[in-house]
KOLZAMI-298678 format. One record per atom (N, C-alpha, C): residue in three letters; x, y, z. Coordinates in steps of 0.1 Angstrom, whole numbers, plus 5000, padded with zeros to 4 digits. Layout:
# residues N
alaXYZ;...
//
This chain:
# residues 403
met303642792018;met302842842007;met302542992009;thr302243061998;thr301943201999;thr300543232005;gly299643142005;gly298343162009;gly297443221998;val297943231986;val297043281975;val296143171970;thr294843201969;thr293843101964;thr293843111949;val294043001942;val294042991928;val293042901922;arg292342931911;arg291442841905;arg292042711901;arg291442601902;arg291942471898;arg292042481883;gly293242441878;gly293542431864;gly294042571858;ser294142671866;ser294642801861;ser296042791859;ser296542881850;ser297942881847;ser298842961857;ala299942901860;ala300842971870;ala301343101865;leu301243131852;leu301743251846;leu300843371851;arg299743351856;arg298843461861;arg299543521874;leu300543451880;leu301143501892;leu302343591888;pro302443711892;pro303643801889;pro304943741893;ala304943681905;ala306243621910;ala306743501901;phe305743421896;phe306143311887;phe306643371874;arg306043471869;arg306443531856;arg307943581858;arg308243641869;arg309643691871;arg310543571873;leu310143461879;leu310943341880;leu311243291866;cys310243291857;cys310343251843;cys311443341836;ala311343471838;ala312343561832;ala313743521837;ala313943491850;ala315243451855;ala315643311848;trp314643221847;trp314943091840;trp315443111826;val314843211819;val315243231805;val316743281805;leu317043371813;leu318443421814;leu319443321817;ser319143241828;ser320143141832;ser320243031822;asn319142991815;asn319242881805;asn319942931793;leu319743061790;leu320543121778;leu322043121781;gly322443161793;gly323843161797;gly324343021796;asp323542921802;asp323942781801;asp324242731787;gly323242751779;gly323342691765;gly324442761757;val324642891758;val325642961751;val327042911754;leu327242871767;leu328642831771;leu329042691769;phe328142591773;phe328542461775;phe329242391763;leu328642411751;leu329142351739;leu330442421734;thr330442551736;thr331542641733;thr332842601740;leu332642561753;leu333742521761;leu334542401754;ala333842301750;ala334442191743;ala335142231730;ile334542311722;ile335142361710;ile336442441713;trp336342521723;trp337442601727;trp338642511732;val338442411740;val339442321744;val340042251732;lys339242211723;lys339742141711;lys340642231703;asp340342361702;asp341142451695;asp342442481702;leu342342491716;leu343542521724;leu344542401723;thr344042281724;thr344942161726;thr345042081713;gly344142081704;gly344142001693;gly343741851696;ser343241831708;ser342941701713;ser341441681715;thr340841581708;thr339441551710;thr339241491724;ala340141411729;ala340041351742;ala340041451753;thr340841551752;thr340941661762;thr339641741761;ala339141761749;ala337841831748;ala336741751754;gly336841621754;gly335841541760;gly335841551776;leu336941601781;leu337041621796;leu336041731800;val335641821791;val334741921794;val333341861798;phe332941761791;phe331641691794;phe331741611807;ala332941551809;ala333141481822;ala333141581833;ala333741701832;ala333641801843;ala332241851845;leu331441851835;leu330041891836;leu329241781843;gly329541651840;gly328741541845;gly329141491859;leu330341501863;leu330841451876;leu330141511888;pro329741641887;pro329041701899;pro327741631903;val327241551894;val326041481898;val326241391911;leu327541351913;leu327841271925;leu327741351937;leu327741491936;leu327641581948;leu326241631949;ala325341581941;ala323941631942;ala323341621956;pro323541511964;pro323041511977;pro323441621986;phe324741661985;phe325241771993;phe324541901989;ala324341921975;ala323642041970;ala322242041976;gly321541931976;gly320141931981;gly320141961995;his321041912003;his321141942017;his321242092020;val322142152013;val322342302014;val321042372010;ala320442331999;ala319242401995;ala318042392005;asp318042292013;asp317042272023;asp317342342037;arg318542392038;arg319042452051;arg319142602051;val319042662039;val319242812038;val318042872030;pro317843002031;pro316743062023;pro317043042008;arg316042982001;arg316342941987;arg316543051978;arg315743161979;arg315843271970;arg317243331971;arg317643351984;arg318943411986;arg320043321980;leu319943181982;leu320843091977;leu320943101962;leu319843111955;leu319843121941;leu320543251936;val320343361943;val320943491940;val322443481941;val322943431953;val324343411955;val324943321946;ser324343201943;ser324843101934;ser325043161920;asn324043231915;asn324243291901;asn325343391901;leu325443471911;leu326543571911;leu327943501912;ala327943391920;ala329243321921;ala329543251907;val328543201900;val328843141887;val329343251877;ala328743371878;ala329143481869;ala330643511872;gly330943511885;gly332343541888;gly333343431883;ala332943311885;ala333743201881;ala333943201866;val332843221859;val332943221844;val333843331839;ala333743451846;ala334643561842;ala336143521843;leu336443431852;leu337843381852;leu338343331839;leu337443281831;leu337843221818;leu338443321809;leu338243451811;leu338843551803;leu340343551803;gly340843491814;gly342343481816;gly342943361809;val342143271803;val342643151796;val343043191782;gln344343171779;gln344943211767;gln345543091759;asp346042991766;asp346642881759;asp346442741765;ala346942641760;ala346742501764;ala347142481779;ala348142561783;ala348642541797;ala347542581807;gln346642661803;gln345542701813;gln344242631812;val344342521804;val343142431803;val342642371816;pro343642341826;pro343142291839;pro342242401846;leu342542521845;leu341742631850;leu340342621844;leu340342611831;leu339042601824;leu338242481829;leu338842371831;leu338142251835;leu337642271850;ala338442331858;ala338042361872;ala336842451872;val336842551864;val335642641863;val334442561858;thr334642481849;thr333542401843;thr332942301854;phe333842241862;phe333342161873;phe332542241883;leu333042361887;leu332242441897;leu330942481890;tyr330942511878;tyr329742551870;tyr328742441871;gly329242311869;gly328342201870;gly327742181884;cys328642201894;cys328142191908;cys327042291911;ala327242411906;ala326242521908;ala324942481902;gly324942411891;gly323742371884;gly322842281893;his323442191900;his322742101909;his322242181921;leu323042271926;leu322542351937;leu321342441934;thr321442501922;thr320242591919;thr319042511915;gly319242391909;gly318142301906;gly317342261918;ala318142221929;ala317542181941;ala316742301948;ala317442411948;ala316842531954;ala315542571947;gln315542571933;gln314442611926;gln313242521928;ser313442391930;ser312342301933;ser311642341945;gly312342371956;gly311742421968;gly311042551967;leu311642641959;leu311042771957;leu309742761950;leu309642681940;leu308442661933;leu307342601942;arg307742511951;arg306742451960;arg306242551970;asp307042651974;asp306642751983;asp305742861976;leu306042881963;leu305442991955;leu304042951950;leu303842821947;leu302642781939;leu301742681947;ala300442691944;ala299542591949;ala299742461941;asp299242351946;asp299442221940;asp298942221925;glu297742281923;glu297142281910;glu297842361900;asp298742451904;asp299542531895;asp300842461891;leu301242361899;leu302542301896;leu302642241882;pro301642171876;pro301842121863;pro302042221852;ser301242331853;ser301442441843;ser302842501844;ala303242521857;ala304542591860;ala305742501854;asn305642371857;asn306742281852;asn306642271837;gly305442281831;gly305342281816;gly305942401810;val305742521816;val306342641811;val307842631812;leu308342601823;leu309842591825;leu310442491816;thr309842381814;thr310342281805;thr310342321791;thr309342401787;thr309242451773;thr310342551771;ile310642641781;ile311642741780;ile313042671779;asp313242561787;asp314442491787;asp314742431773;gln313742361768;gln313842291755;gln314042391744;gly313342501744;gly313542601734;gly314942661733;leu315442701745;leu316742761745;leu317842661743;arg317542531746;arg318542431744;arg318742411729;leu317642441721;leu317742431707;leu318442541700;val318342661706;val318842781700;val320242831705;ser320342831719;ser321442891725;ser322842831722;pro322942691720;pro324242641716;pro324742691703;leu323742711693;leu324142761680;leu324542911681;leu323942981690;leu324343121692;leu325743131698;gly326043041708;gly327343041714;gly328443011704;ala328142901696;ala329142861685;ala329342971675;ala328243041671;ala328343151661;ala329143271667;leu328843301679;leu329643411686;leu331143371687;tyr331443251690;tyr332843201691;tyr333543221678;val332943181667;val333543191654;val333643331649;ala332543411652;ala332543541646;ala333343651653;val333243651667;val333843761674;val334743711685;gly334843581687;gly335843531697;gly335143481710;val335943411718;val335443351730;val335143451741;gly335843561741;gly335543661751;gly334143711751;trp333543721739;trp332143771739;trp331243661745;val331543531742;val330743421748;val330843421763;val332043441768;val332243441783;val331443571789;gly331643681782;gly330943801787;gly329443791787;leu328843731776;leu327443721775;leu326943621786;thr327643511788;thr327243411798;thr327243481812;ala328343541816;ala328443611829;ala327343711831;ala327043791820;ala325943891821;ala324643821823;cys324443701817;cys323143631819;cys322943591833;phe324043541840;phe323843501853;phe323743621863;val324343731860;val324143851868;val322743901867;gly322243891854;gly320843931852;gly319843841859;thr320143711859;thr319343611866;thr319243651881;ala320443681887;ala320443721901;ala319643841904;ala319743941895;ala318944071896;ala317444041896;val317043961886;val315543931885;val315043861897;leu315843761902;leu315443681914;leu315243771926;leu316043881927;leu315843971938;leu314544041939;thr313844041927;thr312444101927;thr311344001929;val311643871931;val310643771933;val310243771948;arg308943791950;arg308443801964;arg307743661967;val308243591977;val307743461981;val307943441996;thr306943392002;thr307043352016;thr307643212017;glu308843192021;glu309443062021;glu309142982033;ser309042852031;ser308842762043;ser310042762051;glu309842732064;glu311042722073;glu311742582072;pro313042582072;pro313742462072;pro313342372083;gly313242242081;gly312942142091;gly314042132101;glu313742092113;glu314742082124;glu315541952121;pro316941952123;pro317741832121;pro317141722129;thr317141602124;thr316541482131;thr317541372134;gly318841402130;gly319841302133;gly321141352129;ser322041252126;ser323441292122;ser323441362108;tyr324641412105;tyr324741482092;tyr324541382081;arg325041262083;arg324941152073;arg323441122071;arg322641112082;arg321241092081;arg320541202074;glu320941332077;glu320341442071;glu320541442056;leu321841402052;leu322241402038;leu321341302030;ala320941192037;ala320241092030;ala318741102032;ala318241222037;ala316841242039;ala316041232027;gly316541282016;gly315841272003;gly315541131999;leu316641052000;leu316440901996;leu315540832006;asp315540872019;asp314640812029;asp313240852025;his313040972021;his311641012017;his311140932005;leu312040901995;leu311640821984;leu311240681989;arg311940621998;arg311640492003;arg310340492011;ala310040602017;ala308840612025;ala307640642017;thr307840682005;thr306740721996;thr306640621984;pro306040511985;pro306140401975;pro305740451961;val304740531960;val304340571946;val305440651940;leu306140741947;leu307140821942;leu308440731939;leu308640641948;leu309840551946;leu309640461933;arg308440411931;arg308140331919;arg308340411906;leu307840531907;leu307940611895;leu309440651892;thr310140681903;thr311540711901;thr312340601895;leu312040481900;leu312840361895;leu312440331880;ala311240351877;ala310840331863;ala311440431853;val311340561857;val311940661849;val313440651848;ala314040621860;ala315540601860;ala315940491851;ala315240381851;ala315540271842;ala315440311827;ala314440391824;ala314240431810;ala315340531806;met315640631815;met316640731812;met318040661811;ala318340561819;ala319640501819;ala319840431806;val318840351801;val319040281789;val319140371777;thr318540491777;thr318640581766;thr320140631765;gly320940611775;gly322340641773;gly323040571762;leu322440451758;leu322940371747;leu322740451734;ser321640531733;ser321240601721;ser322340701716;asn323140751725;asn324140851721;asn325140781711;val325340651712;val326240581703;val325440511692;thr324340441696;thr323640371686;thr323040461675;asn322640581679;asn322040671668;asn323140701658;leu324340721662;leu325440751652;leu325640621643;gln325640511650;gln325940381642;gln324740361633;ala323540381637;ala322440361628;ala322440461616;ile322940581618;ile323040671607;ile324040631597;glu325240581602;glu326340551593;glu326040411587;ser325540311594;ser325440181589;ser324040151583;gly323040211589;gly321640191584;gly321240281573;leu321540411575;leu321140511565;leu322240531554;arg323440491557;arg324540521549;arg324740671547;arg324640751558;arg324740891557;arg325940931567;gly326341061566;gly327441111574;gly326941141588;pro327841161598;pro327441181612;pro326741321613;glu326941411604;glu326341541605;glu324841541605;leu324241431601;leu322741411601;leu322341411616;leu323141371625;leu322841361639;leu322341501644;ala323041611640;ala322641741644;ala321241781639;phe320941741627;phe319641771622;phe318541691630;leu318841561633;leu317841491641;leu317641541655;ala318741591661;ala318641651674;ala317841781673;ala317941851662;ala317141971661;ala315641941660;leu315341831652;leu313941781651;leu313341741665;gln314241671673;gln313741641686;gln313441761694;gly314341861693;gly314041991700;gly312742051696;val312442051683;val311242101678;val310042031684;gly310241891685;gly309141811691;gly308941851705;ala310041871713;ala309841911727;ala309142051728;leu309442141719;leu308742271719;leu307242251716;val306842151708;val305442121705;val304842061718;gly305541961723;gly304941881734;gly304941961748;gly305942051750;gly306042121762;gly304742191767;pro304242281758;pro303042361762;pro301842271766;phe301742151761;phe300642061764;phe300841981777;ala302041981782;ala302441891793;ala301641921806;gly301542051809;gly300842091821;gly299342051820;arg298742081809;arg297342051807;arg297041891808;leu298041821802;leu297841671802;leu297941621816;val298941671824;val299041631838;val297841661846;arg297241791844;arg296141831852;arg294941741849;arg294741701836;arg293541631832;arg293641481835;trp294841421833;trp294941281834;trp295741231847;gly296541321852;gly297341281864;gly298841271860;glu299641271869;glu301141271867;glu301541141860;arg301141031866;arg301740901861;arg301240861847;pro299940881844;pro299440861830;pro300240951820;ala300541071824;ala301341161815;ala302741101813;val303341061824;val304741001823;val304640871814;ser303640791816;ser303540671808;ser303440701793;leu302540791790;leu302340821776;leu303640881770;gly304340971778;gly305541021773;gly306640921770;leu306740821779;leu307640711777;leu307340631765;leu306040601763;leu305640531751;leu306040601738;leu305840731738;leu306240811726;leu307740801724;leu308540811736;leu309940801735;leu310340661729;ala309740551733;ala310040421728;ala309740411713;val308640471709;val308240471695;val309340551687;gly309740661692;gly310740751686;gly312040671684;ile312540601695;ile313740531694;ile313640411684;ser312540351683;ser312340231674;ser312540281660;ser312340401657;ser312540451643;ser313940431638;thr314940431647;thr316340411643;thr316640271639;leu315740181639;leu315940051634;leu315640041619;thr315040151613;thr314640151599;thr315840211591;ala315640201578;ala316640261568;ala316040381561;ser315140451567;ser314540571561;ser314840691568;val315340791561;val315640921568;val314340991573;val313340971565;val312041031569;val311540971582;val311540841583;val311140771595;val312040811607;phe313340821604;phe314240871615;phe313741011620;gly313541101611;gly313141231614;gly311841241622;val310841161617;val309541161624;val309741101638;gly310541001640;gly310840941653;gly311541031662;ala312441111657;ala313141211666;ala312041311671;phe311141361662;phe310141451666;phe309241391676;val308741271674;val307841201683;val308541191697;ala309741151697;ala310441131710;ala310541271717;gly310841371709;gly310841511715;gly309541551721;val308441521715;val307141551721;val306941481734;gly307341351735;gly307041281747;gly307941321759;leu309141361757;leu310041391768;leu309541491778;pro309041601773;pro308541701783;pro307341641792;trp306541551786;trp305441491794;trp306041401805;val307141341802;val307841261812;val308341341824;phe309141451820;phe309741531830;phe308841621838;val307741671831;val306741751838;val305941671848;gly305541551843;gly304741461852;gly305541421864;phe306841381861;phe307641331872;phe307941441882;ala308341561877;ala308641671886;ala307441711895;thr306241711888;thr305041761895;thr304741661907;leu304841531904;leu304441431915;leu305541441926;arg306741461922;arg307841471933;arg307541591941;gln307241711935;gln307041831943;gln305841821952;arg304741761946;arg303441751953;arg303541661965;leu304341551964;leu304341451975;leu305541471984;thr306241581983;thr307441601992;thr307141722000;pro307341722013;pro307141832022;pro308141942019;pro307842072021;pro308742182018;pro310142162023;his310342112035;his311742112040;his312542002034;leu311941912026;leu312741802019;leu312841822004;gln312341931999;gln312241951985;gln313641941978;gly314642011984;gly315942021978;gly316641881978;arg316541811990;arg317241681990;arg316541571982;thr315241581981;thr314441481973;thr314741511958;ser314741641954;ser315141671941;ser316541621937;ala317441641946;ala318841591944;ala318841441943;ala318141371951;ala318141221951;ala317541171938;thr316441231933;thr315841181921;thr316741221909;gly317441341910;gly318341381899;gly319541281898;leu320041241910;leu321141141909;leu320641011904;ala319440971908;ala318840841903;ala318640841888;leu318340961882;leu318040961868;leu319340991860;ser320241071865;ser321441111857;ser322641011859;gly322740961872;gly323940871874;gly324040751866;pro322940661866;pro322940551857;pro323140581842;gln322440691838;gln322540721824;gln323940761820;thr324640831829;thr326040861826;thr326940741825;leu326740641834;leu327440521834;leu327240441821;val325940431817;val325540361805;val326140431792;thr326140561792;thr326740631781;thr328240611780;met328840601791;met330340571791;met330640431786;ser329740341789;ser329940201785;ser329440171770;ala328640261765;ala328040241752;ala329040221741;ala330140291741;ala331140281730;ala331740141730;ala331940081741;ala332439941742;ala331439841738;leu330139861742;leu329139771739;leu328839761724;val328839881717;val328539881703;val329539801695;val330739781700;val331739701693;val331439551695;leu330939521707;leu330739381710;leu329339321706;val328339421705;val326939381702;val326439461690;asp325739391681;asp325139461670;asp324239581675;tyr324439691668;tyr323739811673;tyr322239801672;arg321739721663;arg320339691662;arg319739621675;ala320539531680;ala320139461692;ala320139561704;leu321139651704;leu321139751715;leu319939841714;ile319539881702;ile318339971700;ile317139891704;ala317039761701;ala315839691705;ala315739671720;cys316839661726;cys316939651741;cys316439781747;thr316939891741;thr316540031746;thr315040041745;val314440011733;val313040021731;val312239941741;ala312739811743;ala312039721752;ala312039771767;val313139831771;val313239881785;val312340001787;val312340091777;val311540211778;val310040181778;ala309740091769;ala308340051768;ala307839981780;ala308739901786;ala308339831798;ala308139931810;ala309040031810;ala308840131821;ala307540201819;ala307240231806;ala305940301803;ala304740221808;leu304740091805;leu303640011809;leu303639991825;ala304739981831;ala304839971846;ala304240091852;val304540211847;val304040341852;val302540351850;gly302140311838;gly300640311834;gly299840231843;arg300340111847;arg299540021855;arg299340071870;gln300140171874;gln300040221887;gln298840301890;gly298240361879;gly297040441881;gly297440581886;arg296440651892;arg296640791896;arg296740801911;pro297740861917;pro297840871931;pro296940971937;gly296540941950;gly295741041957;gly296641151963;ala296141241970;ala296941351975;ala298041301984;ala297841201991;ala298941151999;ala299841051993;gly299641031980;gly300440941973;gly300240791977;ala299140761982;ala298940621986;ala298740531974;
//
């Protein structure tokens, strides 16, 4: 910790170092959002193949399997330096895309995309530890709320910006803007002043060190229970990627383009809910905030069982409001109950727990919707998310030690 004394309930934004970290977060998320959707559009134009374009999302998703390695690295080197080097490396890798001219070079594009996805897990793990070193416990909720709001806001706007640039002036401008964003991120991070915690001494074999984040979850029952509940909820929402489309086409009798409008409404909901997330966590505690957020998510998903566009839209907005409360509450508890030298590995372990099952369910959803009525799958999703919300809510509020 930096040793700065902060009033309970004060905003992390009062700290200059955190404001600079936010500026870096804006730049990196802008670069992220501008590029990721454009890559799939670009591959589709180069090859004419939707299946090949889908490989872009696979290349972005597969690095989650390497998250434990990323977390281990983040706990073993100075985190600010790691973030600077990683962002510069990403900028260099993205710049290689300027050489892609035809379908024969798509493998290079996919390789860069995979490295880009790996870097995302590395920087995510490093940032978790950097936040823990920078902020007092009482500032973590507001900090996570601010970062989540930035993330959701840019996720709503930046893909549209990337697609517009691609159509208007070509992919070179998209690549150039993305690379510039990551260089700018590295430059801003160089100005962040923080006293970093020392890495812990190795306590066993490399394999044991790699699994230290998972071991910490097992040794911290309150965090393990919350992780399992949120992981179950996030996994089953993987069905929604397919059932939402089926509900629009079969239930509403509308075209698939409505999905983009509903996604935008969910993004607006997240922008509304994000600023209140930190305040909610400080007042009620992490787990009540997560529980309420999951309940709102269940309500939002249940709206897709109706045949009303208005109800669909309201449901998407409600789900968007609840999601930041889930993620901010979960991240705050994880950071608070994890010692500094395990922040990276624990962040990676929970990230794998949340993203891995969701990816598998998403991949299986297309087959399931052929075999099972989409309304039954929606009802199952709502039931699991609501059950997770109730399970988290019954746990109460943890003490400082997570007992």
